C-alpha positions in Angstrom: 34.4 133.0 -17.1 31.3 130.7 -17.1 28.6 132.3 -19.3 26.4 129.2 -19.7 22.7 129.6 -18.9 21.9 129.2 -15.2 19.9 126.0 -14.7 17.7 125.1 -11.7 16.3 121.6 -11.1 12.8 121.6 -9.7 11.9 118.3 -8.1 8.2 117.7 -7.6 7.6 115.8 -4.3 4.2 117.2 -3.4 2.0 114.2 -4.2 0.2 112.0 -1.7 1.6 108.7 -3.1 -1.5 106.8 -2.2 -1.1 104.2 -5.0 2.2 103.0 -3.5 0.5 102.1 -0.2 2.5 102.4 3.0 2.1 104.8 5.9 4.0 107.7 4.3 4.0 109.3 0.9 6.1 107.4 -1.6 8.6 110.2 -2.1 9.7 109.8 1.5 9.8 106.0 1.4 13.2 104.4 1.3 15.0 102.5 -1.4 18.5 101.3 -0.7 18.5 103.2 2.6 17.5 106.6 1.2 14.1 108.3 0.5 13.2 108.4 -3.2 13.4 112.2 -3.2 16.9 112.0 -1.7 18.2 109.9 -4.5 16.8 112.4 -7.1 18.1 115.4 -5.1 21.6 114.1 -5.0 21.7 113.3 -8.7 20.9 116.9 -9.6 23.0 118.5 -6.8 26.0 116.5 -8.0 25.7 117.4 -11.7 28.0 120.1 -13.0 25.3 121.5 -15.3 22.8 122.1 -12.5 23.3 125.3 -10.5 20.6 124.9 -7.8 18.0 122.4 -6.7 14.5 123.3 -5.4 12.1 120.7 -4.0 8.3 121.3 -4.1 6.5 119.6 -1.2 2.9 119.3 -0.1 1.5 121.8 2.4 2.5 120.6 5.9 5.2 118.2 4.6 8.1 120.7 5.1 9.4 119.1 8.3 9.2 115.6 6.8 11.1 116.7 3.8 13.8 118.3 5.9 14.1 115.1 7.9 15.3 113.3 4.8 16.9 116.1 2.8 18.4 118.4 5.5 18.7 122.1 4.9 17.6 122.4 1.3 15.4 124.9 -0.5 11.8 124.0 -0.3 8.7 125.4 -2.0 5.2 124.6 -0.8 3.2 123.2 -3.7 -0.6 123.0 -4.5 -3.3 120.4 -4.8 -2.5 119.5 -8.5 0.8 118.9 -10.3 0.3 121.9 -12.6 -0.2 124.2 -9.6 2.9 122.8 -7.8 5.0 123.4 -10.9 3.7 127.0 -11.3 4.5 127.7 -7.6 8.0 126.3 -8.1 8.6 128.3 -11.2 7.6 131.5 -9.4 10.2 130.9 -6.8 13.3 130.3 -9.0 15.6 132.4 -11.2 17.9 131.8 -14.1 17.4 130.9 -17.8 16.6 127.1 -17.7 14.7 124.7 -15.5 14.6 120.9 -15.3 11.3 119.6 -13.9 11.5 116.2 -12.4 9.2 113.8 -10.5 10.6 112.5 -7.2 9.0 109.2 -8.0 11.8 108.6 -10.5 14.6 108.3 -7.9 17.5 107.3 -10.2 18.6 110.0 -12.6 21.5 109.1 -14.8 23.9 112.0 -15.4 23.9 111.1 -19.1 20.2 111.9 -19.4 20.7 115.2 -17.7 23.5 115.9 -20.1 21.2 115.1 -23.1 18.3 117.2 -21.9 20.5 120.2 -21.1 22.3 120.0 -24.4 19.0 119.9 -26.3 18.0 123.2 -24.8 20.6 124.9 -27.0 18.4 124.3 -30.0 14.8 124.1 -28.6 12.4 125.6 -26.0 12.1 122.3 -24.3 13.4 118.7 -24.2 12.4 115.5 -22.5 13.6 111.9 -22.4 11.7 109.0 -23.9 11.9 105.3 -24.3 10.5 103.3 -27.2 7.5 101.1 -26.4 8.5 97.5 -26.6 5.4 95.7 -25.5 2.4 94.9 -27.7 -0.4 97.3 -27.1 -4.1 96.6 -27.3 -7.3 98.6 -27.1 -10.5 96.7 -26.5 -8.7 93.6 -27.5 -7.4 95.0 -30.8 -3.7 95.4 -31.3 -2.6 99.0 -31.6 0.4 100.0 -33.7 3.5 101.0 -31.7 4.8 103.2 -34.5 5.5 106.6 -33.2 4.8 105.7 -29.6 7.2 106.4 -26.8 7.2 106.4 -23.0 7.7 109.9 -21.6 10.1 110.4 -18.7 11.5 113.2 -16.6 13.5 115.4 -16.2 11.9 117.7 -18.7 14.0 120.7 -19.5 12.8 124.1 -20.7 13.8 127.7 -21.2 12.4 129.1 -18.0 10.4 131.9 -19.6 8.9 129.5 -22.1 7.5 127.3 -19.4 6.3 130.2 -17.3 4.5 131.6 -20.3 2.9 128.2 -21.0 1.6 128.0 -17.4 0.3 131.6 -17.5 -1.7 131.0 -20.7 -3.0 127.5 -19.9 -6.8 127.4 -19.7 -8.2 127.3 -16.2 -9.8 124.0 -15.3 -7.9 121.9 -17.9 -5.2 119.6 -16.6 -2.0 118.9 -18.4 -0.3 115.5 -18.2 3.1 117.1 -18.4 4.9 120.4 -19.0 6.2 119.5 -22.5 2.5 119.2 -23.7 1.9 122.8 -22.4 4.9 124.3 -24.1 4.3 122.5 -27.4 0.6 123.5 -27.6 1.5 127.2 -27.3 3.9 127.0 -30.2 7.2 126.1 -28.4 9.6 123.7 -30.0 10.1 120.6 -27.9 12.5 117.9 -28.8 13.0 114.3 -27.6 16.2 112.8 -26.3 17.0 109.2 -25.4 15.7 108.1 -22.0 16.9 105.4 -19.6 15.2 102.4 -17.9 16.8 103.6 -14.6 14.2 106.4 -14.8 11.2 104.1 -14.5 8.6 105.5 -12.1 7.9 104.1 -8.7 4.1 104.1 -8.4 2.8 100.8 -7.0 4.0 98.7 -4.1 5.7 96.2 -6.4 7.7 99.0 -8.0 9.8 99.3 -4.9 11.2 95.8 -5.3 11.9 96.5 -8.9 13.7 99.8 -8.0 15.9 98.0 -5.5 17.1 95.7 -8.2 18.2 98.7 -10.2 20.6 99.7 -7.5 24.2 98.8 -8.1 25.3 96.9 -4.9 28.8 96.1 -3.6 29.5 93.4 -1.1 31.6 94.1 2.0 32.9 91.8 4.7 34.6 92.6 8.0 35.7 90.8 11.1 35.3 91.4 14.8 37.2 89.9 17.7 36.6 90.2 21.5 37.8 88.6 24.7 36.5 88.6 28.3 37.8 86.8 31.3 35.7 84.7 33.7 34.7 86.1 37.1 32.9 84.6 40.0 29.5 85.9 40.8 28.7 87.1 37.3 26.0 85.9 34.9 27.2 84.3 31.6 25.6 85.9 28.5 26.6 84.5 25.1 24.9 85.5 21.9 22.1 87.2 23.8 21.3 84.0 25.8 21.8 83.5 29.5 23.9 80.3 29.9 23.9 78.3 33.1 27.5 78.2 34.4 29.5 78.6 37.6 31.2 81.8 36.3 30.2 84.7 34.2 32.3 87.1 32.1 33.7 90.3 33.4 33.1 93.6 31.6 31.6 97.0 31.8 28.4 95.9 30.1 26.9 92.4 30.4 30.2 91.2 28.7 28.5 89.3 26.0 31.7 88.5 24.0 29.7 87.0 21.1 27.5 90.0 20.5 30.5 92.3 20.9 32.5 90.5 18.2 29.5 90.7 15.8 29.0 94.3 16.6 32.6 95.1 15.7 32.3 93.1 12.5 29.2 95.1 11.4 30.9 98.4 12.3 33.9 97.4 10.3 31.8 96.9 7.1 31.0 100.6 7.0 34.3 101.8 8.5 32.5 103.1 11.6 35.1 102.4 14.3 34.6 99.8 17.0 32.3 99.2 19.8 34.4 101.2 22.3 34.0 104.3 20.0 30.2 104.1 20.2 29.9 102.8 23.8 33.0 103.8 25.7 33.6 101.7 28.9 34.4 104.9 30.7 30.7 106.0 30.3 28.7 104.9 33.4 25.5 104.7 31.4 26.7 101.4 29.8 27.5 99.7 33.2 25.8 96.3 33.0 24.1 97.3 29.7 22.5 94.5 27.6 24.8 94.0 24.6 21.9 93.5 22.2 21.4 97.2 22.1 25.0 97.5 20.8 24.3 95.1 18.0 21.1 96.8 17.1 22.9 100.1 17.0 25.5 98.8 14.6 22.8 97.2 12.4 21.0 100.6 12.3 24.2 102.3 11.2 24.5 99.9 8.3 20.9 100.5 7.4 21.4 104.3 7.6 24.2 103.9 5.1 21.8 102.1 2.7 23.2 98.7 3.5 21.7 95.3 4.3 23.1 92.6 6.5 23.4 89.4 4.5 25.2 87.0 6.8 27.0 86.7 10.1 29.4 84.0 11.2 30.4 83.6 14.8 33.0 81.4 16.3 33.3 81.0 20.1 36.6 79.8 21.5 36.4 78.2 24.9 36.9 75.0 26.9 33.6 75.5 28.8 30.7 75.8 28.7 29.7 73.5 25.9 28.2 75.7 23.2 26.3 72.9 21.3 23.3 72.8 23.6 22.8 76.5 23.3 23.6 77.0 19.6 20.0 77.1 18.4 18.9 79.6 21.0 21.9 81.9 20.1 21.2 81.7 16.4 17.5 82.6 17.1 18.4 85.5 19.3 21.0 87.0 17.0 18.7 86.6 14.0 16.0 88.5 15.9 18.4 91.3 16.9 19.4 91.7 13.2 16.0 91.0 11.7 17.5 88.1 9.7 16.3 84.6 8.9 18.1 82.1 11.1 19.6 80.6 8.0 21.7 83.7 7.7 23.3 83.3 11.1 26.0 80.8 11.8 27.3 80.0 15.3 30.3 77.6 15.8 32.6 76.7 18.6 36.1 75.4 19.0 38.8 75.0 21.6 42.5 75.8 21.6 43.4 72.2 22.8 43.9 73.6 26.3 46.5 76.1 25.1 46.5 79.8 26.1 44.1 81.6 28.4 41.0 80.0 26.8 42.6 76.6 27.2 43.3 77.2 30.8 39.6 78.1 31.3 40.4 81.8 32.2 37.9 83.3 29.7 36.2 83.2 26.3 37.2 84.6 23.0 34.9 85.3 20.0 35.6 86.1 16.4 32.9 87.1 13.9 32.6 87.9 10.2 29.8 90.0 8.9 28.8 90.3 5.2 26.6 93.2 4.0 25.4 94.7 0.8 25.9 98.4 0.3 24.9 100.7 -2.6 28.0 101.1 -4.7 30.2 103.9 -3.6 32.0 106.4 -5.8 35.6 105.4 -6.4 
């Protein structure tokens, strides 16, 4: 029988995020393919010491929160942080609460462990990091002795934090909840924090946060073949090529883009082009293959991935690919939102052997390389 105290994580995502810039509040902006609040939510939801997770959002932001989080429990917050915490506390049950800022997206499980364990001997606990930089005030150096950087999650006995909020003087703001509990006589202890918990506040912080993500590299190949047919246009790499024949297929039969599309789908184990755009479906009759490639790239992005490089080899006797190579690279780079330097287009023949050697069609093979947030093993 599990008789440990019930613990709820309360994630604060009710701020405006104006200092971060951008068109949306920072808690809904993406790092490594996921909104900041999504990273934080998953960290708590996956931790065995956390029984439930509640997200506090700004009035009117409920739909936006559900778009990135799905069907999770939401509480509508207030204008100030303290009001949002109080509203969240009123909506939860249990013995303990972990209060966390959504602007700290990466929450190491070890920090949650330390905060929760500390609550066995105290009314509250929060993670800190030692101050490493030299500090000055009005040009004079200030001693770093006894100074620490405060992080979240901050953990509390639920009733101790509720009581602190009830008794806090109206009109006075608190910088954090630990300050409130300590001022009213509660025992609050410090635990070791983690640089992964650094807050995302300003535009440049997003780039720094991306660097804290553990990435894995994946490569996959794609292969496609189409036969020549009289009266068809010849599309290769998203470029219309002057030729006496075109390629036969249900779509525009762009063998080059089809091969790259399959390669990208392979990097995230998402099937092949026929799975997503079946030739039996009339809506894809004559379709422009660029939309297939954009779809595959969007799936990579949705998985948190980034396309790093694509390498395409066209296998044919004719047409000559060299005169069109630059246009193909430019078009593929545009479709994938990549610099042209990250797109390679090559061509070869089979020395007149096989169907390509006889001029009956064109084959294409491609390799795509992406970066993806490291997956659990």
